Residue, then its C-alpha position, 0 to 999 in steps of 0.5 A: x532514511x527508511x520506509x515501512x508498513x503496520x498492520x490492524x491494532x488498537x488501543x485506548x486512544x487510538x484505532x488503526x486499520x492499516x498504516x504504511x510509514x517512512x523516514x529517515x535514520x539519524x546518526x546520532x548515537x542511542x545515548x543521544x537519542x535516549x537523552x532527549x527532553x520528550x516532544x509534544x504530540x499532535x494528531x489528525x483526530x476525527x472525532x466521532x463515526x461520520x464526521x465531516x472535519x479532523x481537528x488538531x489537538x494534542x496527542x499521546x508522545x509513546x516511548x519505544x519499547x523491544x524492538x520499536x522506534x519512535x518516527x517524526x512524520x515528514x509527510x502524508x498520504x491520502x488514501x480512499x479508505x480515509x474518505x470511505x471511513x469518513x463518509x460511512x463509519x465503517x473500519x473504526x469502532x472507538x472514537x476519537x480516532x486517527x486515521x491514515x496509511x502513508x507516511x514519510x518520517x524520520x526517526x527521533x529514538x530507537x530501542x537498544x535492540x534496533x541500534x544495528x538493525x537494517x530490518x524494517x517495521x509496524x506501528x501502533x499508533x495511526x499515521x495523521x500523527x507527529x511522532x508514532x511508535x514502531x515495531x519489526x520487521x518492515x522497513x526498508x531504507x529510502x536512497x539517497x535523493x528521493x524525496x519523503x512526499x515521492x517514498x510516501x506512495x509505495x508502503x500502502x501499494x506493496x503491502x495490499x498488491x503483495x498479500x493479493x499477490x504472494x500469500x497461500x491464502x490469496x493468489x499464492x505466486x512466486x516471489x519478486x526477485x532482484x534479477x527480474x527475468x521479466x516472463x520467467x514463469x511463463x505465464x499470464x496474471x490480469x490486473x484490473x485496476x487503473x491507476x491506483x498505488x496498490x496497481x502500480x506496486x502491482x504491476x510493479x510487483x508482479x514483473x520483478x517476479x516472472x509473471x506477464x502482466x496483463x493490464x486493463x485501465x483507462x486508456x489516458x492512463x496507458x503511458x504511465x501503467x506501460x511505464x511498469x512494465x506490463x506487457x500488454x495494456x487494454x482498455x476497460x472503456x472498449x466494447x469487446x474488452x473481455x473478447x480481445x482477453x480472451x484472444x490474447x490469452x489463448x494459449x497462454x497459462x493463466x495465474x489469476x488476477x489482481x482486482x483493485x478497483x471498486x467495481x461489479x463490473x470489473x469483477x463480473x468482466x475478470x471472472x467471465x475471462x478466467x472462466x474462458x481462457x482456463x488456467x488458475x480460476x482465482x481473483x485476489x480482490x481489495x475489495x471488502x466483499x468481493x469474496x462473495x460476488x465469484x461466478x462460473x467456476x471462479x473463487x474470489x479471495x481477499x487480502x483482509x484473511x491474511x496477516x502479511x505483515x507478520x508472515x514469512x512473505x512478509x519479510x521477504x517482500x520487505x527485504x526485497x524492497x529494500x534491495x529493490x529501491x537501493x538498486x533503483x528497480x522499483x518506480x514510485x508510482x503513481x506520482x505524488x502531488x503536494x496538495x497541502x503542509x501542516x496537520x491542518x491540511x489532511x481534511x483538505x486533502x481526503x475532500x480532494x481525494x473523495x471528489x476524484x483523483x487519478x494516476x496520482x497520490x496527494x500528498x500533505x508535507x509536514 
C-alpha cells in the first residue's frame, strides 16, 4: 500500500487543482499487468460552473507512460475546496470537470521503469474517478494494518502544510527527520488553524523538524491537538488570547506562523503577535488573497506560488513520510469518518462538509 500527491494540471476532459492519493501495490509481474483488459472507467462529474450536484458517468481510461502507474480508487476524502468550487465556481476553468484532493487506491498497471521503484507520484486526472494515471516522485508505502480510509487523510495535508513550512518562498524551515529531537531548533512556531488535516500534518511536520509548536484552536479540540506533539495550546476564543501568547513567547526565538483557517481575525491576531514578539515576521497561509492582509511589518505569503511536488523539498518530505509511516511516528489525523460508499455518495459527503465539520475527515469508500 502506498500514498501519493498531485499538482495542478489540465487536459481536454479534466481540470485538477490539487490531488493526493493512496494505493496498495499488486504483487503480479509486469507481464500480467500489461495483459490486463482495459477497465471501464467512471467518474463523478461537475457538469457546469456552480452546479449544485455531481453526476456519475463514464470517463476515459488512460494507460501509463514512462514513470507512471494506473491506480484504482478505494476511498475518497472530501476537502473544503470541493464545496467551495461548487458554491463559488472558482479554481476550475473548463467543464465538465472532476474535482478532488485525497483518495486511497490500489495499483493496477505500471510502466516498466516503476517495477523496482518505491518513489512517489503525481496524477493527470482528478480523484473522484475509478482509475487514474499517476507520475513519480511522490508516493509513500502504507504500513500493514492501516486502512485506506485512514491513510487517505494524509497526502493533501502533508503537501499543503509542507509547502508552507519548508519552501524557501514561504517559511523556509528546516526539514523534519525521523529522529525528531523535539525542540532541537530552539525556535517556536505558531500554528493557527482549528483541527483540519493541514494543521494536523503541519504540527507533526514541525515537531519532527525540531520546532516548539504553539497551537491555537478550539478548546473542544485541545486533546486532539495535544496528541500531535504541540508544546503549548491556546483557546482561540480566549478574549485576551493575543496578550497570553505574547507573554508566553517573551524571550523565545519565533520562526514565524502557519495560518490555515479562513478567518481574517486570526490573521490580524497573528500579525500583532509576531510584531510584538520579535523574531521572524512571516506568516505562511493557505488562504487565497491572504498576501494582501499583512500589517505591522508582518509579511503574509501563500503556498500557491510554490511547485512543491516537483521540488527537491517535495522529494525530501515524501522520503521522510515513507519512513515516518513505516516507523509509526506519524498519526493519521484528523480521524476519518466514512459517510458513504461509491461515487454516487460523493455529492452527499460534499453537502455534509459544507454544513460544517470539526476534527474529522469525511471519507467515501469505493
